[in-house]
N, C-alpha and C positions, 0 to 999 in steps of 0.2 A: 503494500499499500504505499503511494508516494505522499509526500508532504502536503499536497494541494487537496488529497482526499479528506484531510482533517478539518477542512473549512466548511463551516456549518451553513447548508443554506445559500452559498455564493458559487454558484456553476458559471456564471457568466464570468466574474471576476478571475476564476480559478483558469477558464480557457485563456483569457487575455495573459495571465502571469507565466502559464506555461509556454507561449509563443514567444514571449520576452527573455525567458530563460533560456530557451532554444537559440535565439537571436544572440543571446549574450556568448552561449557557447561558440557561435560561429564567428563572433567577433573575435573572440579569443585566437580562434584558428586561423585569423586572417582574412576571413569573409567580410561582407558589408554588414552583418548585423542588422539588418533592417526591421524596427520594433524594438529596439534595445537601445534606452537612453540612460544617463547620470542622474538624473533626478525624477522621483517618483511622488505624489501626494496620493495618500490612502484615505477616503473619506468615507463616512458613513455613521449612523446613529450610535449612540452608546451601546455597547454591549453586541454589536455586530461581528466584530472580531477584526477591526483594523489592524491591530498590533500583529495577531496572530497571521493573517494574509501577508503583512510585510515580513515577517520572521520566515514564513513557509517560502516566499520570494527569494529572500536572502540565502535559505538552505541550497535553493535549487540553483543559485548563481555560484555557489561553492561546490556542489556537487557536480561529477563528471557524468551523471546520468540525469541531470536536471531535476533533481528533487528525488532520488528514489525513496528516501526515508528510512534506511536502514544503515546507510555507511556510517564511516568515521565523521565525515564533513557533515552530514544530516544530523548525526547525534549530538556533536560538540555544538550547533547550531541551538538544538532544543535544549541542552542543559546549561547554554550560556557561557562556554569554555572557548568558543572559537575565536583564534587571535586576531582574526579580520574583520570580526564584528563588533562595532561600538553600538551598544545599546544606550540611549540617553532617556531617563524617565522624571521629569520634572516634578518634585515632590513638593514643591511650595506654590504660592500664588503665581508666580511668574517665573521665567527663566532669563537671566539677565545676560548683558552684553560681554561681561567678563567670562563667565561660564562658556558664553557660544565662541568667543576667540580662541580659549583653549581647547574646546572641542574640533576647532577648525585646524588647529596646528596638529593635533592627533590625526586628524581624518586626511591629511596631507600626506602621510607617511608612505610608502610603498607597500603593498600586499607582503605579508610574512611567507605566505602559502604560493604566490604568484598567481592567482588568479583576480578576485577583487578585494577592494577594502569598502566594507559597507558600514554606513552609519543609519542605524534606526533609530528616528527620533519621535519617540511617543508623546503625544499632546503638544505636537508643535506650535500650535494655536496660543500657548502660554508664553511663547517668546515675547519680550519687549520690543519697542520699537526699534531701540537700538541693536537689540540683538538680531532682530530680523533683518536688519540693514546689513549686518555683518554677514547673517548666512546667506544673503542675496548675491554678495560678491564672491563667497565660496561657490555657490552654485553657479554663477555665470562663468567662473574661469576655475572648472574643476581640473584636479590632477586626472591623468588619463584613466587609471583604473579604479578610481573612487565613485561609488555609487551612494545617493541620497536617498533615503527613503523617510519620507516626513508623514506623519499620522494626524490628522484633525477631523473634528466632526463634519464639516463642511469646506467647500473650497473658498467662501466668502468669509471663513474665519483666518485665511491667511493673506498677507498683502498681495495684492495684483499680480506685483511685479515678480514675486516668486510663484505664485501658481501658472502664470502664464510661461513659467519657464521648466514647468513640472508636467509629467504625463499623469493624467488624474484617473486613479480605480477608484471606482465608486461602489461600496458595498451596501447591501439593503438590510433591513431587516429580517431575520431569519424566520421562517413560517413556524408556529406553534410545534407543528407535528415534526419538522427536523430536529428542533431542539430536544424534544422528547424522545426522539430514537437515539440522540447522540447520548442523553443522559442513561437511558437504559441500558445501552450497548456499550458503553465506554466506562461508565460509572457502577454499573449493575443496580442501577436504583430500580424499585418496582415500577412497572408501566402505570400503575394508577396515580403513583407519586410524581412520576416524570411528566406526566400529563398535566397534573395539577401546576407543577412548578414552572412548565414551560409555559403554559396558559397566563399564569399569575406575573411572570416576569416579563410579558410581551415581546419576546424575542431577544432578550438580554441573557445572552449565554452565561455570564459570569454569575449573575443574579439568580438565574434559574437553578445553577448548581448550589448556590448558598441555600436557598428557599428548599430543595430537596434534601439537602444535606445537613443542616442547622435549625435544630428546633428553636433556638433564639431567634433566628433572622424571622422564622415564621410568627413568632410571638410579637416581633417589633411590627411586622406588616400588620397583624390583626390591630394592635394598637393603634395604628395611623388611620386604618379604615373605620374604626369606632368613632373617629372624630366628628364627621357630619353630623352623626344621631345624637353628640353629647353637646352640640352648640345651641342651648335653650335660653342662654342671657349673656350679658356683658361677661360677668364674673366667670361663666363658664368657657368663653372665647379666650378669657386672658390664661384660666388655667390650662386649657387644653394646648394653646402656643406655648406656654411656658414647658410643659410636659415633652412636647416635641422636640424643642430646642434641647433641653436637658437631655433627653435620650440621645441626640444627636453628639452633644459633647461628650457623653459617656462611651458612645461608640467609638468616638474619634480618639478619646484617650486609650481605651482598651487598644486599639489598631497601632498606636503610635509609641506608647509607653516603653514596651520593650525594646522597639528598634532605637529609640531615643538612649536608652540605658547601655545598649550593646555600643551604640555610636561614639557615646562620651566616653566609654572605658576604653576603647580603642584608641582614640585620639590621645587621651591621658597616657595611656602606656606609649604611642608613639613620641612623646615629649618627656618621658622618663619618670612619670610618678611612679613610685612605689621601689624605684630603682636605687642604688646605691651610686655614691659619687657626687661630689659638687655640681660637676658639669651638666650631668644630667638634670638635676633640680633646677641650676641656673636655666638651663633651656626650657624646662617647663614656665619658670616664672616669666621669662622675656617673651618666647614666642608662643608658649602654649595658651597665655591668657587671652591673646587676640583671637588664635584658632577656636579657643572654646567659646568666645562671645558670639563669633562668626558661626559657628556650628548651632549654637542656641538659637540663633536670628534665624536659622532655616528651618529649624525643628518647630519654632513658634508657627512659620509661616505654612509649614506641613499640617500640622494640627487645625490650623484655621481653615486650609483647604479641603481637608478630610471633613472637618465638621461640616462644610457648606456642601460637599458632594453628599453626605448623609442625608443631609435636610432637602437637597434637590430630589434625591432617589423617593424621599416620602411624599414631596410634592407630586412627583410623577405618579406614584401610587394614587393619589387624590384625583389627578386629573383623569386616569384610567376608571376609577371609581364613578366619576361624575358621568364621564362617556357611558358607562354601562347602565346609569340611571336614566339615561336619555334614551338608550336604546329600548330598556323596559318601558319607558314612558310611551314609546311610540310602537311597541310590540315588534319590534325590528327581529328578524330572524338570522341575528349574527352571533359569533360565538363570544362569550362574556369574559372578561379577563378575571372578572371576581364571582365567579358561579358559587364558589362556596359561600359567599355572602348576598345570596339571592334575596333573604328576607328584608336585608337592611335596604337593597335596592329597590325592592318593591315598596317599603313603606315610604321612601324618600319621592319616589317617582308618583306616587300620588298625593303627596302632600305639596310638591313644587310643580310651577308650569314650567313649559320648555324654556321659555325666556329666562326664568329664574336658575334654571339647570346651566345655561351657557352663560348667564352672568357669573355663577360659582366657578366656572371654568376659566372665565376670563380674569377673576381674581387669583385664581392659583397661579396662573401664567404671570399676572402682574407679580407676584410674589416672587417668583423665580428670577424676573428681570431686575426687580430691587436687589436681591441677593447679590445678583452678577455685577449690580453697581455699587456694592459694599454698603448697601445699607445694614444697619443693625439688624441681626437675623430675629431677635426678640418681638422689635417694633415691626418688621416687615411680615412676619406669621402672625402677629396680633391683628394686623389691619386685614389680612386675608382672612382669619377666623370670623372677626366682626361682618366682612362681606358675606361670607358663606352663611352666617346666621341670618343676615337681612338683605337678600341678594338685591332687592330693587332699592336699597337706601342709598 
């Protein structure tokens, strides 16, 4: 089974990438290599597998058989140990120009194994304006064997001058049936649980996996979906908003705390803490203080980003819930993402007009936009909750 066979519900993109990897092999052999280029932009909704598609393409470029899936080159890409693959994962709210310039210097080196040097830039849309300008120069004048694989939700999230120099690979939301099949066959999840998770995650592969395997993730989802029914007054709106934000903070802390501790311990070790000798301790005092401060700032930014991502995921659950309410209201024969909450859907559909349901969806989307604009999460979610309680207000 080849590396592209692992992409869930992305048959069209897989065809494009197979042809490009074959063209890359042709180019290395001295041919024209028509269809291969040095800059690619992978776009698609969250959970569609942008990074997985880019990683599969990298493996196909390194592999002598264009992505066989079982050779040493493919295995090294899978486990993240290939010397010619540089993976960038912005952890904070943005990716700055200093980091980008260091990345460009690393990308300019010759391939260690002779084929390609590939940079896989996840969430490239987080690059600041200065970082994007630096990246543009690198893409305009790339070394002969360097390939850039940028990932972003939409082409519009990147500077027009960058996306105009990239070949765009557009991924789609995988069908629920394809996600359920993946969970059942690769994760050995019971079919009924796999179908529930795929439907509830709305094609988001990683979230479907979490819902299928993690009981706590299912509990958090149920808590979010209980919010509409709990909004019976101003106090209840404030309480629901506080609960949602607090849950996001706790989840973000759980995700980042262990990583923070290991990073801090490793940095202290680098600067000699716990070692004997004045030179080592002096190095910690002089150089380590600044490095530790910089690390703490990055960790703080990462925690903020994680918290916002968790809240945004909850808001997307609410959007799907109100979409289902609208479907029930009109008796539409469509698959409901929240079929397991059918009773709540029917109660809300009976009590709200179609216009109010649409106003509720608008309120949730406004909250997402406000969070993206750095509005205080508590205030943004409270305003949303009040609008859901009184849609026409």
